[in-house]
Each structure stands twice: as C-alpha cells, then as structure tokens.
C-alpha positions as CSV (number, residue, x, y, z in Angstrom):
1,M,0.1,-0.1,0.2
2,R,1.5,3.2,-0.6
3,P,1.4,6.3,2.0
4,S,-1.0,9.1,0.0
5,G,-1.1,12.4,1.3
6,K,1.0,15.8,2.0
7,R,4.7,14.9,2.7
8,N,7.4,17.7,4.9
9,F,10.4,17.2,3.4
10,V,12.7,18.7,5.9
11,T,15.6,20.9,3.4
12,P,18.3,22.3,5.5
13,T,19.8,25.2,4.7
14,L,23.2,27.1,5.2
15,T,23.1,30.7,5.7
16,M,26.3,32.6,4.6
17,L,27.4,35.7,6.2
18,D,30.0,36.7,4.8
19,T,31.7,36.1,1.4
20,P,33.6,33.5,-0.2
21,F,37.0,35.4,0.0
22,E,36.7,36.0,3.5
23,I,35.7,32.2,4.2
24,M,38.0,30.8,2.8
25,S,40.6,33.3,4.6
26,G,39.5,32.0,7.7
27,K,37.9,36.0,9.1
28,A,34.1,33.9,8.1
29,S,31.6,33.1,10.6
30,I,28.8,30.8,9.6
31,A,25.4,30.9,11.3
32,S,23.6,27.4,12.2
33,L,21.4,25.5,10.0
34,A,17.6,26.7,9.8
35,P,15.9,24.9,12.4
36,A,14.7,21.3,11.6
37,Q,11.2,20.7,10.8
38,P,8.7,18.1,12.3
39,A,9.6,14.6,11.0
40,P,5.8,13.6,9.2
41,K,4.1,11.2,11.7
42,A,4.5,7.5,10.2
43,I,1.8,5.9,8.3
44,A,0.7,2.3,10.3
45,S,0.2,-0.2,8.0
46,P,-3.1,-1.6,6.9
47,T,-4.2,-4.3,9.8
48,E,-7.6,-6.8,9.4
49,T,-9.3,-3.9,11.7
50,D,-8.9,-1.6,8.8
51,I,-11.6,-3.5,6.3
52,V,-14.6,-1.5,6.1
53,D,-15.6,-3.8,3.7
54,A,-14.9,-6.5,1.4
55,E,-16.5,-9.0,-1.2
56,V,-14.8,-12.4,-2.0
57,I,-16.1,-13.2,-5.8
58,E,-15.6,-16.2,-6.6
59,D,-16.5,-18.0,-10.4
60,H,-19.5,-19.7,-11.4
61,P,-18.4,-23.3,-11.5
62,Q,-19.0,-23.8,-14.9
63,Q,-16.3,-21.1,-15.6
64,S,-14.0,-23.0,-12.7
65,A,-14.6,-25.8,-14.5
66,A,-13.8,-24.4,-18.3
67,R,-10.7,-22.5,-17.0
68,N,-9.3,-25.5,-15.3
69,A,-9.9,-27.5,-18.7
70,V,-7.8,-24.5,-20.4
71,H,-5.3,-25.1,-18.3
72,D,-5.0,-28.7,-18.6
73,C,-4.4,-28.2,-22.5
74,A,-1.7,-25.8,-21.9
75,E,0.1,-28.0,-19.2
76,G,0.0,-30.7,-22.1
77,L,0.9,-28.0,-24.7
78,N,3.6,-26.5,-22.4
79,I,2.6,-23.0,-22.3
80,D,1.0,-20.8,-18.9
81,G,-2.3,-21.6,-18.9
82,D,-3.2,-18.3,-16.9
83,Q,-2.2,-16.8,-20.5
84,L,-3.7,-18.9,-22.7
85,W,-7.3,-18.5,-20.5
86,N,-6.9,-14.7,-20.8
87,G,-5.6,-14.9,-24.1
88,I,-8.7,-16.8,-25.2
89,I,-11.2,-14.6,-22.8
90,K,-10.4,-11.3,-24.5
91,Q,-11.0,-13.3,-27.5
92,I,-14.1,-14.1,-27.4
93,G,-15.6,-10.7,-25.8
94,A,-15.8,-12.7,-22.2
95,T,-13.7,-9.3,-20.5
96,N,-16.6,-8.0,-18.0
97,S,-17.9,-11.6,-17.4
98,I,-19.0,-15.4,-18.9
99,T,-21.9,-16.0,-20.6
100,D,-23.0,-19.7,-21.3
101,E,-22.3,-19.3,-24.2
102,H,-19.1,-17.8,-24.1
103,I,-18.4,-21.6,-21.8
104,S,-19.6,-23.5,-25.0
105,R,-17.0,-21.8,-27.5
106,I,-14.8,-22.5,-24.8
107,Y,-15.1,-25.9,-24.2
108,T,-15.4,-26.5,-28.7
109,A,-11.7,-25.0,-28.5
110,V,-11.0,-27.5,-25.7
111,H,-11.7,-30.4,-27.2
112,K,-10.3,-28.9,-30.6
113,M,-7.1,-28.9,-28.5
114,R,-7.7,-32.3,-27.1
115,D,-8.0,-33.4,-30.3
116,G,-4.8,-31.8,-31.9
117,S,-6.6,-30.1,-34.7
118,L,-6.2,-26.6,-32.9
119,F,-3.0,-25.7,-31.2
120,P,-1.5,-22.0,-30.4
121,E,1.4,-21.7,-31.9
122,G,2.0,-18.5,-30.1
123,F,0.5,-14.9,-28.6
124,N,-0.9,-11.4,-30.7
125,N,0.6,-8.3,-28.6
126,D,-2.6,-7.5,-27.3
127,G,-2.3,-11.4,-25.3
128,T,-4.9,-13.1,-27.6
129,P,-3.6,-16.7,-29.0
130,I,-2.5,-17.1,-32.4
131,W,-3.8,-20.6,-32.9
132,S,-2.8,-23.1,-35.9
133,K,-4.9,-25.6,-37.1
134,S,-3.3,-29.1,-38.4
C-alpha cells in the first residue's frame, strides 16, 4: 500500500553571512543550520481491523471447470495456463462477464486442442492466442 497525502520533506539550509573570500581567508563566521522541521508522522500499515467492507467473488462453477480445462490443455502444450485463459477470454469478448455462450466456445476450443486439430502457436501483442489448425 502506498501512503498518500501531504509529505513534508526537510531541506537543511546554510546561511552565509560573509563572502566566499572571507570564508577562504578564515575571517568568516558561519551561521547555524535552519531549525529542523518536524518529521512527518509515520503511516501505520493496514491491519485486518482497517477493512471496512470486502466481497469475495468466486467464479461460477462452469467457469471454474472451463478454466481448469484450458489450464490442462496449456500444461499439455507447455504454455502458461493463465496466459492462454486470459487470451481466450479476451478473444471471445468475455472480459466483463462470461455467459453460457462463452463457456460453449471455450469448450469447443478445448476439445479441438485435446484432439490436436487446433493449438496456440503463440500470442499476439494484445495477448490473444494465435491459432494454428492441423
């Protein structure tokens, strides 16, 4: 957690009452540093009592099963399961919520990956998979 709010940094200053020539010749007097500003108050780290409201959001059981199926396929293809899942989700346009139609499309891809007729050969710059058919 990054602290926010006003920060007071202390910058010491040196007041010179004499010229540099007088300082070099040893005839100068140097004033003291400006009085220090008080240090900013430390911000306490958050504790469990600081949490006001939280909601645990769990995947729908069908979504969890589809995610696991994609991860299993990714493991068999030696690619990152999260990257493949996120790429498929983005490619089918299910970024906000996953519908039954999206689940059906995911399973179609899973079945094709399992039988070897479809496999991701890489990823586009936007994270979507580049599919190759065999």
